[in-house]
RODOZA-969830 format. One record per residue: x, y, z of N, C-alpha, C, O in turn. Coordinates in steps of 0.05 Angstrom, whole numbers, plus 32768, in hexadecimal, padded with zeros to 4 digits. Each point is the difference from the previous one (the first is absolute). Example, Ala and Ser with C-alpha at 12.3 -4.5 7.8 and 13.67 -1.06 7.14 Angstrom:
REM RODOZA-969830
81087F8E809C7FEE8018800080128018800080158000800D
7FE480157FE58010801880017FF18016800E800A80168004
REM end
This chain:
REM RODOZA-969830
872A8AAD81678014800C8012801C80007FF380057FEF7FEF
800B80248018801B80037FF480117FE980097FFE7FF68016
801480017FD780127FEA80068017800A8011800D80147FF9
7FF97FE0801E8015800A8011801B7FFC7FF480057FEC7FF2
800D80268013801C7FFE7FF7800F7FEC8011800280048018
80087FE67FDC800E7FEC80108019800A800E80087FF58014
800480207FE18019800A800B7FFC8014801680128007800F
7FD580027FF47FFB801480147FFB7FF3801B7FF47FEB8002
8015802280137FFC7FF6801B7FE7800D800D7FFB80187FFC
7FF67FD880127FE8800B800C80088015801580117FFC8011
7FE1801A7FEE8005801680127FF27FFB801B7FE87FFA8001
8027800980157FF37FFB801A7FEB80168005800380177FF9
7FE77FE180147FEC80138007800A80128016800D7FF78013
7FED80237FEB8009801280157FF37FF9801B7FE87FFA8001
8028800780147FF67FFA801A7FEF8018800A800880177FFE
7FE17FE3800E7FF08016800B800F800D8017800D7FF38010
7FF080277FF2800C800F80157FF17FFB801B7FE87FFE8000
80287FFF80157FF27FFA801A7FEF80188008800780177FFD
7FE27FE2800E7FEE8015800A80038002801E7FF97FEE800E
801180297FFC80048002801D7FE77FFF801080007FFB8018
7FE980097FDA7FE68000800F7FF37FE57FFF7FE97FFC8008
80267FF07FED7FF47FE67FFD80017FEF801A7FF37FEB8001
801C801E801380017FF180187FE7800480117FF480167FFE
80047FD78012800D7FE680057FF57FE97FEF80037FE98007
7FF0801E7FE27FF37FEB7FF1800E7FFA7FE57FF57FF27FEF
80248018800E800E7FFA7FE780077FE37FFD80027FF57FEA
80037FFE802D80077FE37FFF7FEA7FF0800E7FF1800B8010
800D7FDC7FE97FEB7FEF800D80058000801E80167FFF800A
7FD48001800580028000801D800B7FE480097FF47FEC7FF9
802180158017800B7FE7800A7FF17FF4801880017FE88005
7FF1802A800A7FF37FF780187FE3800A7FFF7FFB80187FFF
7FF27FD580037FE4800880017FF88000801D7FF87FEC800C
8009802C7FFF7FFB8002801D7FE2800180057FF080097FEF
80087FED80287FE4800180087FFC8013801780138008800D
7FD37FFE7FF97FFB8012801680067FF3801A800E800C8011
7FE97FDB7FF380067FF28019801C7FF57FFF80097FF67FEC
8005800C802B801C7FF7800080037FE6801080167FF58001
7FD58001800C80017FE780107FED7FEC7FF37FE980077FFB
80207FE180027FF07FEA7FF47FFB7FEB801680137FF6800C
7FD480037FF77FF97FE980127FF87FE97FEE7FED80027FF0
80217FE780127FFA7FE97FF17FF27FEC8012800D7FF38011
7FD9800A7FEB7FF07FEF80117FFD7FE47FF580097FF97FEA
7FEB7FF680267FF67FE67FF680137FE980047FFB7FEA7FF5
801B8019801980127FEA80047FF97FEE801880097FE98002
7FE7802280107FFB7FF180197FE67FF07FFE7FF37FFF7FEB
80077FF4802B7FE87FF080017FE8801280037FFF80128010
7FEC7FE97FDF7FE9801180017FEF7FFB801980007FEA800B
7FF3802B7FFE7FED7FFD80167FE77FF17FF87FFD7FF97FE8
7FF28001802B7FE87FF17FFA7FEE800F7FEC7FF27FF37FF0
800F802880107FF0800E7FED800D80017FE47FF5800D7FEE
80217FE5800F800D7FFF7FE6801480177FFB800D80017FEB
7FF680118028801280177FFC801D7FF8800580077FF48014
800980137FD9801D7FFC8003800F801B8001801880017FFE
7FD980148006800B801B80007FFD800F801A800580188002
7FF17FDA80137FFA800D80198018800E800D7FFD8016800B
801A7FDD7FF38018800C800C800880197FF180068015800C
7FF97FEA7FD9800680177FF07FEC80178005800880177FFF
7FDF7FE280057FEB801480068007801080197FFE80188001
800B7FD980148007800D8019801880137FFC80008016800B
80147FE17FE6801880107FFC7FFA80197FEF800980168006
7FE77FE67FE57FFA80177FEE7FF28016800F800480187FFA
7FEB7FE1801A7FF18014800F80128013800F7FF780168008
80227FE37FFD80128010800F800E80157FEF800980158009
7FF87FE67FDD800F80127FED7FF080197FFA7FE780008001
802780167FF87FF280177FF67FF37FF97FE580097FEE7FF2
7FE1802080077FF27FFA7FE7801380047FE8801080127FFF
7FED7FDC7FEE800F80027FE7801C7FF48000800D80007FEB
7FFB7FF5802C801C7FF5800180027FE37FF980157FF67FFA
7FD47FFB800580017FE37FFD7FF07FF87FE87FEA800A7FFA
80217FE37FF77FF17FF17FEC80017FE3800680137FF6800C
7FD87FFB7FED7FFC7FE5800880027FED7FE87FF780077FEA
80147FE1801B80007FEB7FEC7FFC7FE6800F800F7FF98012
7FDC7FF87FE67FFA7FE7800D80027FE97FED7FF580017FEA
80187FE9801E80017FE87FF07FEC7FEB80097FFA7FED7FF2
7FFB801780277FEC7FED800B800A7FE37FFE7FF07FEE7FF8
8029800E800F800A7FE57FFF7FF27FEE80157FFE80078017
7FF77FE37FDF7FF37FED80127FE3800680077FF47FF18010
800080237FE37FE4800780077FED7FF77FEA7FE880068001
80217FEC7FEB7FEF7FF77FEB800F7FF17FEA801880067FFC
7FDB7FE87FF6800E7FF07FED800D80107FE980157FFA7FF7
7FDD801B8001800A80117FEA8009801B8009800280127FEF
80037FF1802B8005801B800A801D80097FF9800580187FFF
800C7FD67FFC801C80077FFB800A7FF77FE580007FE87FFA
8008802C7FF6800C7FF97FE6801E80098001800680188000
800B7FD58002801C80068007800D80157FED80098014800A
7FF87FE77FDC800F80117FEF7FF5801C7FFF800F80148002
7FD67FEF7FFD7FF4801B7FFE800680108019800880177FFF
7FF47FDC80198004800F8019801E80078004800680168009
800B7FD87FF0801D80068004800980177FEE8011800F8008
7FE47FF27FE0800680177FEE7FF7801A800D800F80147FFF
7FDA7FEC800E7FF68018800D801280088017800780178003
80017FD5800D801180068017801B800B7FF7800A8014800A
80027FDF7FE2801A80087FF67FFE801C7FF5801280118006
7FDA7FF57FEA7FFD801B7FF47FFC80158016800B80167FFE
7FE57FE480167FFB80138015801980078010800580178006
800B7FD480008018800580108016800D7FEF8011800F800B
7FF07FEC7FDC8016800A7FEF7FFA801B7FF4801180128000
7FD67FF27FF67FFA80187FF17FE98010800B7FF680127FF3
80007FE780247FE8800D800A8005801680147FED800A800C
802C7FFE7FF88006801580137FFD7FF8801D7FFE80108012
80017FD57FF37FFC7FF6801B801A8003801080167FF87FF7
7FE88012802180178004801280017FEA801680157FFA800A
7FD37FFC7FFD7FFF7FEC80157FE97FED7FFA7FEC80087FF4
80167FDF80157FEB7FEC7FFC7FFB7FF1801A80127FFC8010
7FD57FFB7FF37FF87FF080177FF47FE77FF67FEE80007FEF
801B7FE9801C7FF37FE67FF97FF57FF5801B800F7FF2800E
7FD880137FF77FF47FF7801A7FFC7FE180007FF87FF47FEC
800D8001802B7FFA7FE48005800A7FED7FEB7FF27FEE7FF6
802880158003800C7FEF7FEC80067FE4800C80157FFC800B
7FD87FF27FF280037FE5800B7FFD7FEA7FEB80037FE88006
7FF680207FE17FFB7FEC7FEB801A7FF87FF3800680097FEA
800A7FE68024801A7FF97FF57FFD7FEF7FE7801380007FEF
7FD67FF3800D7FFC7FF17FE77FFF80127FE880047FF77FE9
7FF68022801C800080147FEA801B80027FF3800380037FE8
80127FFC8029801C80027FF680077FE97FEE800F80037FED
7FE57FE6801880057FE97FEE7FF480047FE5800A7FF67FEC
7FE0801980137FF380067FE6800E80177FF280057FFF7FE8
800080168027800A80197FF3801F7FFF7FFE800A80097FEB
80047FEE8029801D7FFE7FFF800D801B7FFC7FF78014800A
801F7FED7FE6800F80187FFC7FF080177FF4800780178003
7FE37FE27FEE7FF080157FF47FF4801280157FF980177FFA
80047FE0801F7FF6801080168017800A8011800080178008
80137FD87FFE801580088013801480147FF580098012800E
7FFE7FEB7FD8801480127FF57FF7801D7FFF801080128007
7FD77FF47FF17FF7801C80018001800C801C800780178004
7FF17FD880108002800A801C801C8006800880068014800D
800C7FD97FEC801C80038007800C80197FF3800E800F800D
7FEC7FF57FDA800A80177FF17FF5801A800C800E80148002
7FD97FEB80057FF28018800C800E80098019800680188003
80007FD6800F800D80078019801D80077FFB800A8014800C
80037FDD7FE3801C80057FFB8005801C7FF58015800C8005
7FD77FFF7FEC8003801A7FF47FF6801680127FFF80187FF7
7FF97FE280217FF9801580137FE37FFF800A7FF880118010
7FF87FDB7FE77FE57FFE80097FFE7FF6801D80127FF3800A
7FD7801280027FFA7FF6801B7FEA7FEB7FFD7FEC80047FF3
80187FE5801A7FED7FEA7FFE7FF87FF7801C80127FF88010
7FD480087FF67FF67FFA801B7FF07FE680007FF07FFC7FEE
80157FF380267FF17FE780027FF27FFF801B800C7FF68014
7FDC80137FEE7FF07FFC80197FF17FE67FFD7FF07FFC7FED
80147FF180257FF67FE47FFB7FF27FF58019800480098016
7FEB7FE47FE47FF27FF1801680117FE880087FFF7FF88017
80107FFD7FD680127FE98006801C80077FF7800580057FE9
800D7FFB802B801C80077FF980107FE97FF5801480057FF2
7FE57FE2801480117FEA7FF880017FFC7FE280157FFD7FF5
7FD480037FFD80027FFC7FE3801080167FF2800D7FFB7FEC
7FF1801E801F800F80167FF3801E7FFE8005800F80097FEF
7FF97FEC8028801C8002800880127FF37FEC8015800C7FF9
7FE47FDD7FFD80127FF37FEC800380117FE7801580017FF4
7FD5800C8005800180127FE9801380178005801080077FEE
7FEF8005802A801280178006801D7FF780028012800E7FF8
7FF27FDA8013801B7FF68002800D7FFB7FE5801780087FFB
7FD97FED7FF3800B7FFA7FE5800280197FEF801380037FF0
7FDA800F80127FFF80187FEF8013801680098010800B7FF1
7FEF7FFB8029800E8018800B80167FF98014800B8012800C
7FFB7FD57FF680167FF680117FFE800A801D80148007800C
7FD47FF980007FFE8006801C80097FE9801180007FE97FF7
800A801D8021800A7FEB80127FEB7FF8801480057FF08012
7FE3801B7FEB7FEB7FFA80147FF87FE3800080037FF27FEC
7FF28005802B7FF67FE580037FE68000800F7FFC80138010
7FF37FD97FED7FE68001800E80027FFD801E80137FF3800A
7FDA801980047FFF7FFE801D7FE57FF580097FFD7FE78000
7FF0802A80077FE77FF7800B7FE980127FF8800480167FF5
7FE47FE180107FE7800F7FFB7FF18003801A7FF97FEC800D
8003802D7FFB7FF1800580187FF7801D8001800A80117FF1
7FE47FF580207FF6801B8004800F800D801780037FF48016
800780247FE6800F800E80158002801D7FF87FF680097FEC
8017800680258006801C7FFA801D80037FF680127FF28009
7FF1801F7FE4801A80037FF38008801E80007FEF80128000
802B7FF27FFF800A801C8000801C80017FF5800B7FEC7FF6
8001802B800C801B80047FF68013800780177FFB80118010
801C7FE17FF0801480068014801380157FF57FFE80087FE9
801280028028801280167FF880137FF77FE9800780107FEF
80007FD6801280127FF67FEB7FF37FFE7FE5800D7FFC7FEC
7FD8800780137FF27FFF7FE78000801A7FF07FF580017FEA
8017801380218000801B7FF4800980007FE37FF2800C7FEF
80257FE8800A800980017FE47FEC7FF37FEC7FFC800A7FEA
7FF77FE0801F7FED7FF37FEE7FE780117FFD7FF580027FEA
8002800B802B7FE980127FFF800580187FEE7FEF80077FF0
802980048012800780177FEF80017FF87FE37FF880107FEE
80127FD8800C80027FF77FE47FE57FF97FF57FFA80067FE8
7FF47FEE80287FE77FF67FF67FEA801680007FEF80017FEE
8011800F80277FEA80148004800B801C80047FFC800B8016
801380007FD8800D801A80057FEC8017800480078014800C
7FE07FE97FEA7FED801680047FEC7FFB80157FED80108003
80167FDB800D7FEC7FF98015800A800A801B80137FF6800C
7FDF801F7FFE8007800A801A7FF67FEE80167FEA7FF57FFF
8026800880167FF87FF0801780027FE27FFC7FF57FF18010
801980067FDB80027FE47FFB800E7FF180177FF97FEA8007
801B80238005800F7FF380157FEF7FFB801880057FED800F
7FE680227FF67FEF7FFD80177FE67FF07FFA7FEF7FFE8012
800E7FF77FD67FE87FF27FF97FFF7FE5800E80137FF17FFF
7FD68009800D7FFA7FE5800B7FE67FF77FF47FED80107FFE
80117FD77FFB7FE77FF57FF57FFD7FE3800780147FF28006
7FD480057FFA7FF97FE480067FF77FF27FE77FF0800B7FF1
801A7FDD800A7FF87FF17FE880067FE2800480117FF98010
7FE17FF77FE180077FE47FFE80147FFE7FEA7FF980027FE8
80207FFA801F801680037FEE800E7FE67FF980017FEE8011
800A80127FD780127FEA7FF8801C800C8001800880107FEF
80077FE88025801A800D800580177FF07FF37FFE7FE87FFB
80188026800180197FF57FF68015800480147FFF80128011
80157FDD7FED80198003800F801780017FEC7FFC7FFE7FE8
801C80068022801780027FEF8001801A7FF0800D80027FEC
7FE48012801E7FFF801A7FF280168012800B800180058018
801180047FD78016801180097FF58019800E7FEA80097FFA
8025800280187FF7801780107FF880177FED7FEB800D8005
80247FF87FE67FFA80167FEF7FE87FFC7FEE7FF880117FF1
7FFB7FD780117FE97FFA7FF07FE77FFC80127FEA7FFB7FF5
8019800880257FE97FFD80137FF1801A8002800B80148008
7FDB7FEB7FF37FEF801780047FEF7FFE8019800280118012
7FEE7FDA7FEF7FEF7FFB801880017FE380087FFF7FEE7FEF
8002800E802B80017FE5800B7FF67FFF801C7FF58014800A
80107FD680047FF77FFE801C801080128011801880067FFA
7FDB8004801C800D8013801280047FF2801B7FF57FEA8005
801A8023800D80047FF3801B7FE67FFA800F80007FEE8010
7FEB80217FEA7FE77FFB800E7FEB7FF17FEF7FE97FFE8008
801F7FF87FE17FEE7FF17FEF7FF97FE5800C80117FF3800B
7FD680057FF17FF77FE680097FEF7FF37FEA7FF4800E7FF0
800C7FD880107FEF7FF27FED7FE3800180097FFB7FF98018
7FF3800F7FD77FE3800280077FF17FE97FF580027FF97FE9
7FED7FFB80287FEF7FEA7FF87FE4800580097FFA8015800C
7FF47FD97FED7FE4800380087FFD8001801E7FEF800D800B
80237FE680037FFF7FFE801D800E8018800D800080028019
800B80107FD7800E8017800B801D80007FF880087FF47FEB
800980198024801C80037FFA80107FE9800C7FFD7FFA8018
80157FFA7FD980117FEB800B80197FFE7FEF8002800C7FEB
80107FE4801E801A7FFB7FF38011801A7FFE7FF880137FF3
801E7FEC8019801380167FFF800F7FFF7FE6800E7FED7FFA
7FEF80287FF5800E80007FE6801380187FFF8005800A7FEA
80047FFF802D80138017800080187FFA7FEF800A7FE97FFF
8000802B7FF380187FFC7FF080187FFA80128006800E8013
80087FDD7FE780187FF8800E80177FFD7FED7FFD7FF57FEA
801A8015801D80177FFD7FEF7FFE80137FE87FF280148000
801D7FE57FEB800180117FE87FEB7FF97FEC7FFC800F7FEC
7FF57FDC80177FEC7FF77FEC7FE57FFD800E7FFE7FF48015
7FEE80187FDE7FE57FFE800C7FEC80047FE9800780067FE9
7FDF7FF6801D7FEB80007FEB7FFC801D7FF57FFC8013800F
80037FEE7FD77FFC801A7FF27FE97FFB7FEC80007FED7FF0
7FEC802580117FE97FFD7FEE800080147FE97FF07FFD7FED
802080188015800380137FEA801E80047FFB800F80098012
7FF97FEF7FD6801D80017FF98004800C7FE57FEE7FFD7FEF
8029800F800C8006800C7FE6801B7FF67FF780117FF88010
7FF380097FD680197FF67FF4800780107FE77FEF80027FEE
8029800880118008800F7FE8800A7FED7FEB800D7FEC8005
7FEB80197FE280087FEF7FE9800480127FE87FEE800E7FF7
802B7FF27FFF800780127FEA7FFB801D8008800A80088015
7FE880077FDB7FFA801C80077FE68002800F7FF980168009
7FF87FD47FFA7FE68001800D7FFF7FF2801B80147FFC800C
7FD47FFD7FFC7FFC7FF6801B7FE67FF080017FEC80077FF2
80137FE4801F7FE87FF180057FF88003801D801080078011
7FD67FF47FF57FF68001801B7FEE7FE880057FEE7FFB7FEF
80167FF880277FEF7FE980087FEF80098018800A800B8014
7FDC7FF17FEA7FED800580167FF07FE680057FEF7FF97FF1
80177FFA80267FF47FE780057FE78003801280017FF78017
7FEA80157FDF7FE88006800F7FE97FF17FF37FF880057FEA
7FFC7FE880257FEB7FEF7FF67FE6800E7FFA7FF17FF97FEE
800A801D80217FE6800D7FFE8000801B7FF27FEA800C7FFE
802D7FFD7FF98000801B7FF47FF8801680137FEF80107FFA
801E7FF0801D7FFA801580148006801C7FF6801180037FEE
7FE28011801D8004801C7FF6801D80088000800A800D7FED
80057FEC8028801D80088001800F7FF37FE98012800D7FF5
7FE87FDA8005800F7FF37FEA7FFA800D7FE5801280037FF0
7FD48005800C7FF9800D7FE7800D801B7FFE800980087FEA
7FF98007802C800E80198000801E7FFD7FFA800C80117FF2
80007FDA8019801C7FFB7FFA80047FFA7FE3801480097FF4
7FDB7FE7800080027FFA7FE37FFE80197FF0800F80037FEC
7FDE800E801B7FFD80197FF0801880128004800A800C7FEC
80007FF7802C80178011800580197FF67FF1800F80107FF6
7FF47FD6800A80177FF47FF17FFF80077FE3801480087FF4
7FD47FF680007FFD80057FE38002801E7FFA800C80087FEC
7FE7800880248000801D7FFB801C800C8002800580167FF6
800D7FDC8018801B800A8001800E80017FE58013800E7FFC
7FE27FE37FF1800B7FFF7FE57FF380157FEE800980047FE9
7FE1800880207FF180147FF08009801B80097FF980098016
801580057FD9800A801B80077FEE80167FF57FFF80027FE7
7FF4800D80297FF080167FF6801280167FF580168004800A
7FE1800A7FE2801080177FF77FFC801780157FEC8000800E
802780117FF37FFF801580147FEA80147FFB7FF580017FEA
8004800E802A7FEB80157FFC800880147FEB7FEF800A7FF1
802B7FFC800E800A80137FEC7FFC7FF57FE37FF7800D7FEE
80107FD9800F7FFD7FF47FE67FE27FFE7FF87FF980057FE9
7FF67FF5802A7FE47FFE7FFA7FF4801B7FF97FF080027FEE
8019801380207FF7801B7FFA800980087FE47FF1800D7FF1
80287FED8008800B80067FE57FF07FF17FEB7FFA800B7FEA
7FFE7FDC801B7FF07FF17FED7FE5800D7FFC7FF680017FE9
7FFD8008802D7FE7800D7FFD8002801A7FF07FEF80077FF0
802780088016800480197FF180057FFA7FE27FF6800F7FEF
80187FDC800C80057FF97FE47FE77FF87FF17FFC80077FE9
7FF27FEB80267FE67FF97FF47FF080197FF97FF480027FEB
800B801280287FF180187FFB800B80107FE97FF1800A7FEF
802A7FF88010800C800F7FEA7FFD7FF27FE57FFC800D7FEC
80067FD980157FFB7FF07FE87FE480047FF67FFB80027FE7
7FF17FFF802B7FE580047FF87FFC801B7FF37FF180037FEC
801C8012801F7FFE801A7FF4800C80017FE37FF4800C7FEE
80227FE7800E800C7FFE7FE67FEE7FF07FED7FFE80077FE8
7FF67FE480227FEE7FF07FEF7FE880117FF87FF87FFF7FE8
7FFD8010802A7FE980127FF9800780147FEB7FEF80087FF0
802A80018011800A80137FEC80087FF37FE6800B800D7FEE
7FF07FD9801080067FF07FE8801E7FFE7FFA80087FFD7FE9
80088006802C801D7FFD7FFD80077FE48009800A7FFC8016
7FF07FF17FD980007FE48008801C7FF4800580037FF18013
801080177FDD801C7FF68005800A800A801B800C7FF28010
7FEF80287FF58009800C801A7FF17FF38017800C7FFC8015
7FDA7FFE7FE77FF07FF48016800B7FE4800680037FF88017
80047FF87FD4800B7FE68004801A8001800F80067FEF8011
800B80257FE880198003800D7FFD8006801E800E7FF68011
7FDE801B7FF57FFB8007801C7FF57FE9801080087FFB8017
7FE67FF57FDD7FF67FE8800D80177FED800580017FF38015
8011800A7FD880177FEE8003801280088018800A7FEF800E
7FF9802B7FF58010800A80167FF37FF9801B800D7FF98013
7FD880097FED7FF17FF9801980037FE2800580027FF88017
7FFD7FF87FD480037FE38003801B7FF9800C80027FED8010
801280227FE8801C7FFA800980028004801F80137FF6800B
7FDB8019800180018004801D7FFC7FE6800F80087FFE8018
7FEC7FEE7FDB7FFA7FE7800E80177FEC7FFF80047FF28014
800B800D7FD780147FEB7FFD7FF27FE580017FEC7FFC7FF2
801E7FF2801F7FF37FE680047FF47FFF801C7FFD7FEA800C
7FFC802D7FFF7FF68001801B7FE2800980007FF480037FEB
80018000802C7FE4800980037FEF7FEA800B80017FE97FF8
7FEE801F801B7FEC7FEE800C7FE97FFC7FEC7FFF800E7FEC
7FEF7FE0801B7FE97FFB7FEF7FEF80197FFA7FF980057FEA
8001800A802C7FF080187FFC800F80157FF07FF3800F7FF0
80277FF48014800F80137FF080017FF97FE3800180117FEE
7FFF7FD5800C80027FF77FE47FE780057FF07FFF7FFD7FE8
7FEB800980267FE880097FF2800580197FF07FF780027FE9
801980108022800880187FF180127FF97FE97FFE800C7FEB
80147FE0801980127FF87FEB7FF07FF57FE8800780057FE9
7FE47FEC801C7FEF7FF67FEB7FF380177FF07FFF7FFE7FE7
7FF8801680277FF480187FF28015800E7FEF7FFA80087FEA
801E7FFA80208016800E7FF180067FF17FE68003800C7FEB
80007FD9801880057FF07FE87FE980037FEC800480037FE7
7FE37FFD80237FE980037FEE7FFF801B7FF27FFB80017FE8
800A801480288000801B7FF4801680037FEB7FFC800C7FEB
801B7FE8801B801680017FEE7FF97FF17FE6800780097FEA
7FEC7FE180197FF87FF07FE87FED80117FEE800380007FE8
7FEA800E80247FEE80107FF0800E80177FF27FFB80057FE9
801880088025800F80167FF480117FF57FE98002800D7FEB
800A7FDC801880117FF47FEB7FEF7FF87FE8800880037FE9
7FE07FF3801C7FED7FF97FEB7FFA80197FEF80017FFF7FE7
7FF9801780267FF880187FF18018800D7FF37FFD800F7FED
801B7FEA801C8018800A7FF380097FEE7FE9801380067FF2
7FDE7FE4800A80077FEE7FEA80167FEC8007800A7FF37FED
7FFE800B802B80157FEE80087FF37FE6800B80007FFB8018
7FF67FF57FD67FEE7FEA8007800F7FEA800E7FF47FF38012
802480077FE6800F7FEA800E80058006801D7FFC7FEF8012
800C802A7FF380058008801C7FE68001800F7FFF7FFA8018
7FEB800F7FDB7FE68001800D7FF77FE480087FF57FFC8015
80117FF07FDA7FF87FE58005800F7FF680197FF47FF48012
802680127FF180107FF780177FF6800F80197FFF7FF38015
7FFA80267FE97FF7800F80177FE57FF5800A7FFC7FFD8018
7FF27FFD7FD57FE67FF5800880037FE5800C7FF17FF98013
80227FF77FE380047FE6800C800B8002801C7FFA7FEF8012
801780257FF3800A8005801B7FE98007801380007FF68017
7FEE801A7FE07FE8800780117FEF7FE780057FF77FFC8016
80067FF37FD67FEF7FE88002800E7FEC80137FF27FF1800E
8028800E7FF2800E7FEE80127FFC8007801D7FFF7FEF8011
7FFE802B7FF57FFB8009801B7FE37FFC80087FF97FF78016
7FF5800F7FD77FE37FFD80047FF57FEE7FEA7FF7800B7FEB
80087FDB80197FF87FEE7FEB7FE480047FF57FFA7FF67FEA
7FF5801880257FE580057FF67FFC801D7FF77FE980097FFF
802C80047FFB7FFF801C7FF77FF580027FE4800F7FFA7FED
7FD8800D80107FF380007FE5800D80157FED80037FFB7FE9
8005801C8022800D80147FEF801A7FF67FF5800780047FE9
80097FEE802880197FF57FF77FFC7FEC7FEA800F80007FEC
7FDD7FEF80177FFA7FEC7FEC7FF8800D7FE580097FF87FEB
7FE6801D80187FF8800F7FE88017800C7FF1800180007FE7
8012800B80288018800C7FF480127FEC7FF2800C80067FEC
7FF67FE28020800F7FEB7FF37FF47FF97FE5800E7FFF7FEC
7FD87FFE80147FF27FF97FE7800380177FEB80067FFB7FE9
7FF7801D8020800380177FEE801C80027FF4800380067FE9
80117FF58028801B80027FF680067FE97FEC800F80047FED
7FE67FE5801880047FEA7FEE7FF280057FE5800C7FFB7FEB
7FDD801180167FF180057FE7800C80177FF07FFE80027FE8
801080108027800C80187FF2801C7FFB7FF7800B80107FF1
80027FDA8017801C7FFB7FFA80047FF87FE37FEF7FF47FF3
802880128003800B7FF97FE67FEE7FF07FEF80037FE87FFC
7FE980257FF87FEE7FF27FEE7FEC7FEE800D7FF07FF37FF3
8011800B80287FED7FEF800E7FFF7FE47FF47FEA7FF67FF9
802D7FFE800380027FE67FF37FF57FEA80117FF680058016
800D7FE27FE07FF57FE9800E800C7FFD801C7FF27FF98013
8028800C7FF0800D7FFC801A7FF4801480147FFA7FF98017
800380207FE17FF5801580117FE37FF980087FF980038018
7FF87FF57FD57FE47FFA80067FFE7FE880137FEF7FFF8012
80247FEE7FEB80007FE9801280078009801C7FF57FF58014
801D801E7FF08007800B801A7FE8800C800D7FFB7FFD8018
7FF580127FD77FE8800C800B7FEC7FEB800A7FF480048015
80097FE77FDC7FEE7FEA800880097FF3801A7FF07FFB8012
802A80007FF0800C7FF480187FFB801280187FFA7FF78016
800B80237FE67FFC801380167FE38000800A7FFB80028018
7FF27FFC7FD67FE4800080077FF87FE7800F7FEF80018012
801F7FE97FE87FFB7FE7800F80088002801D7FFD7FED800F
REM end
């Protein structure tokens, strides 16, 4: 090789010109969104005799539209090796931070000893999630163990009251809390339901959703007894909400997971899931069709650009069923980019599709193909392909 001139200065490499058609995959994706926008974290409560610690979550999931919920269970207390702290906490943290989750439900959170094991590794992700605008729902069988957690984490002023079966409803003064917690639920103000509830007192008026009514009575095996009518400014509340940062929490003190309670939990969470408009969805469908036509004509750069325009119709919105189309658009765009030789962008597009549909075989195949076709298919690229296949 020629001897370099010591007096000569190294010439900077010319910067590549920006490619206007490289969006939205020119930069690494900052958010790996998923199809489901609501996460149910099971396994914190006491297991039933059959060993199930997910029964409450099962009831709540049944109320949601298909595709809106994903489940994660830690099975705390149901087996000697059922809970691995570090691994599970990493999954929870990743799901809340990078999984496109808008709302989360922790049914029957009564295992306070879990907090002694997990500590800030569990509480900080939850706190950050709500503070940044997430919605967090606690439907529980026992309200007392949860209350200390809510007081310390979210600074609620609530205090324990009593446990009994009765009918509950919303008074006129509960309107602001109902609007904040259930903006999409019609008829919430007129809802009455019966449950064995763990009630709180000390709940500010603007945080009261459902509580005892003037005609409520305590129900026992022997029938109705004990007058529990609300008197004064403070009375028993079994469903309460509290704003924290940009987000909100909801407490549902229902021991049996009654249908009304499950519907309230779903309505609270779905309020955070914004569907794209019919116009946006129609535009996305049109973009997919036009992109397909360009792809068939082997105009791959143009097809990728058209798919990208269709993807932009979603932003960070869309329900679970709508996001099925988004996964297809990312996948089609990945294939067009592959055929155009833009392998890095194709890799990012395929990963976006895989993030929405984790079992999407085509997306996985495109990740592997992009890794193998990239810059000499070196060791790093091949390792990425192996990791993707795992």
